[in-house]
C-alpha positions as CSV (number, residue, x, y, z in Angstrom):
1,M,0.0,0.0,0.0
2,T,1.2,3.5,-0.7
3,G,1.7,6.0,2.1
4,N,-1.2,8.1,0.8
5,I,-3.7,5.2,1.1
6,V,-2.4,4.2,4.5
7,S,-2.5,7.8,5.9
8,R,-6.0,8.3,4.6
9,R,-7.2,5.1,6.2
10,Y,-5.7,5.9,9.6
11,A,-6.9,9.5,9.4
12,K,-10.4,8.4,8.5
13,A,-10.5,5.9,11.4
14,L,-9.5,8.6,14.0
15,F,-11.9,11.0,12.3
16,S,-14.8,8.7,12.7
17,V,-14.0,8.2,16.4
18,G,-13.8,12.0,16.8
19,Q,-17.2,12.4,15.1
20,K,-18.8,10.1,17.6
21,Q,-17.3,12.0,20.4
22,G,-18.4,15.4,19.1
23,D,-17.1,18.5,17.4
24,K,-15.0,19.7,20.4
25,D,-13.1,16.4,20.6
26,L,-12.7,16.2,16.8
27,A,-11.1,19.7,16.8
28,A,-8.9,18.6,19.7
29,Y,-7.7,15.6,17.8
30,G,-6.9,17.7,14.8
31,K,-5.0,20.2,16.9
32,A,-2.9,17.5,18.7
33,L,-2.1,15.8,15.4
34,S,-1.1,19.1,13.8
35,E,1.2,19.9,16.8
36,L,2.8,16.5,16.6
37,S,3.3,16.8,12.9
38,Q,4.9,20.2,13.3
39,I,7.3,18.8,16.0
40,L,8.3,16.0,13.5
41,K,8.9,18.6,10.8
42,D,11.0,20.7,13.1
43,S,12.9,17.5,14.3
44,P,13.7,15.3,11.3
45,E,15.9,13.1,13.5
46,A,12.8,11.8,15.3
47,L,11.1,11.0,12.0
48,R,14.3,9.1,10.9
49,L,14.2,7.2,14.1
50,F,10.6,6.2,13.5
51,Q,11.6,5.0,10.0
52,N,14.5,3.0,11.2
53,P,13.7,-0.7,11.6
54,V,16.6,-1.2,14.1
55,F,14.6,0.4,16.9
56,S,11.8,-1.6,18.5
57,A,8.2,-0.4,18.8
58,D,8.8,0.1,22.5
59,E,11.8,2.3,21.9
60,K,9.8,4.3,19.4
61,K,6.9,4.6,21.8
62,A,9.3,6.0,24.5
63,V,10.4,8.7,22.1
64,L,6.9,9.3,21.0
65,G,5.8,9.7,24.6
66,K,8.3,12.5,25.1
67,L,7.1,14.2,21.9
68,L,3.4,13.8,22.9
69,E,4.2,15.6,26.3
70,K,4.9,18.7,24.2
71,T,1.4,18.6,22.6
72,S,-2.2,19.0,23.8
73,A,-2.8,15.3,23.0
74,G,-5.4,13.5,25.0
75,P,-5.7,9.8,25.8
76,V,-7.4,8.9,22.5
77,V,-4.6,10.6,20.4
78,K,-2.0,9.0,22.6
79,N,-3.5,5.6,22.1
80,F,-3.8,6.2,18.4
81,C,-0.1,7.1,18.2
82,S,0.7,4.0,20.2
83,L,-1.2,1.9,17.7
84,L,0.7,3.5,14.9
85,A,4.0,2.6,16.7
86,D,2.8,-1.1,17.0
87,K,1.8,-1.2,13.4
88,G,5.1,0.5,12.2
89,R,3.1,3.4,10.8
90,L,4.8,6.3,12.7
91,P,6.6,7.6,9.6
92,V,3.3,8.5,8.0
93,L,2.1,10.5,10.9
94,P,2.6,13.9,9.1
95,E,0.5,12.6,6.2
96,I,-2.1,11.4,8.6
97,A,-2.2,14.8,10.3
98,S,-2.6,16.4,6.8
99,D,-5.4,14.1,5.8
100,F,-7.2,14.6,9.1
101,S,-6.9,18.4,8.7
102,G,-8.4,18.1,5.2
103,M,-11.3,16.1,6.5
104,L,-11.9,18.5,9.3
105,D,-11.8,21.5,6.9
106,T,-14.4,19.8,4.7
107,V,-16.8,19.2,7.6
108,Q,-16.3,22.7,8.9
109,G,-16.7,24.3,5.4
110,V,-13.2,25.8,5.5
111,V,-11.2,26.4,2.3
112,R,-7.5,27.0,2.5
113,G,-5.7,29.4,0.2
114,K,-2.5,31.4,-0.3
115,L,-2.1,34.9,-1.6
116,V,1.3,35.9,-2.9
117,T,2.1,39.6,-3.5
118,A,5.3,41.5,-4.4
119,I,5.1,43.6,-1.2
120,K,4.2,42.8,2.3
121,L,0.6,43.7,3.1
122,A,-0.5,45.4,6.3
123,G,-2.6,43.4,8.7
124,K,-5.7,45.6,8.1
125,R,-5.3,45.2,4.3
126,Q,-4.9,41.4,4.7
127,D,-8.2,41.3,6.7
128,E,-10.0,43.3,4.0
129,I,-8.8,41.0,1.3
130,K,-9.7,37.9,3.3
131,K,-13.2,39.3,4.0
132,R,-13.8,40.2,0.4
133,L,-12.7,36.8,-0.8
134,E,-14.9,35.0,1.8
135,D,-17.9,37.0,0.5
136,Q,-17.2,36.1,-3.1
137,L,-16.5,32.4,-2.4
138,K,-19.3,32.2,0.2
139,C,-17.2,30.1,2.6
140,K,-14.8,30.4,5.5
141,L,-11.4,31.0,4.2
142,E,-8.0,30.3,5.9
143,L,-5.7,32.5,3.9
144,E,-2.0,32.4,4.1
145,F,-0.2,35.5,3.0
146,A,3.3,35.4,1.4
147,M,5.6,37.8,-0.4
148,D,7.6,37.0,-3.6
149,K,9.5,39.9,-5.2
150,D,9.9,37.8,-8.4
151,I,6.3,38.3,-9.4
152,L,7.1,42.1,-9.8
153,G,3.6,43.2,-9.0
154,G,0.0,42.1,-8.9
155,V,-1.1,38.9,-7.0
156,V,-1.1,35.1,-7.3
157,L,-4.1,33.6,-5.5
158,K,-4.3,29.8,-4.9
159,V,-7.6,28.6,-3.3
160,G,-8.2,24.9,-3.1
161,D,-7.1,23.5,-6.5
162,K,-7.6,26.8,-8.4
163,V,-4.9,29.3,-9.2
164,L,-5.4,32.9,-10.3
165,D,-2.1,34.4,-11.6
166,A,-2.6,38.1,-12.0
167,S,1.0,39.0,-11.6
168,I,3.0,41.3,-13.8
169,R,5.5,38.4,-14.4
170,A,2.7,36.2,-15.8
171,Q,1.4,39.1,-18.0
172,L,4.8,39.7,-19.4
173,Q,5.2,36.0,-20.1
174,M,1.9,36.0,-22.0
175,M,3.0,39.0,-24.0
176,K,6.3,37.2,-24.8
177,E,4.5,34.2,-26.0
178,Q,2.2,36.3,-28.2
179,I,5.1,38.1,-29.8
180,K,6.8,34.7,-30.5
181,R,3.6,33.5,-32.3
182,G,3.3,36.8,-34.2
183,V,-0.1,37.6,-32.8
């Protein structure tokens, strides 16, 4: 089985447990998984340890226990992670967290996006743009703001699987292509 299928199955299993417990617990599970995933991203040595077959499941659980102390994980998430250790699935924990987050976003009606501009936008301007986009999309939007001087001006907006490239760089590239074709 590929990691993607495995992560989706485990995420779906924990998600169904969370749905039975209620929205509050479901959000708590998502938060704990996200925190643990971030710790693993910040500490690639731990992820390499989880991938190494030389270490036993008990040794991996001991390390996992120390990592879980740094999160808001409750008993259900701790037991879930222990199960992952027993099954040798700890290396896919970041993917499980990502899949779980996606499922949670779908249930809560949240769409994630990214807005890239050539200059840094002030906080008030970011809020205005986010509000306007939420009104147009008619959904709750989690918008990440980034800066990229290479786009020269304009914006690049990625929402879900859609991309709107209204940057000067893209417009110059289109003009270049038109000139090449002789249009």
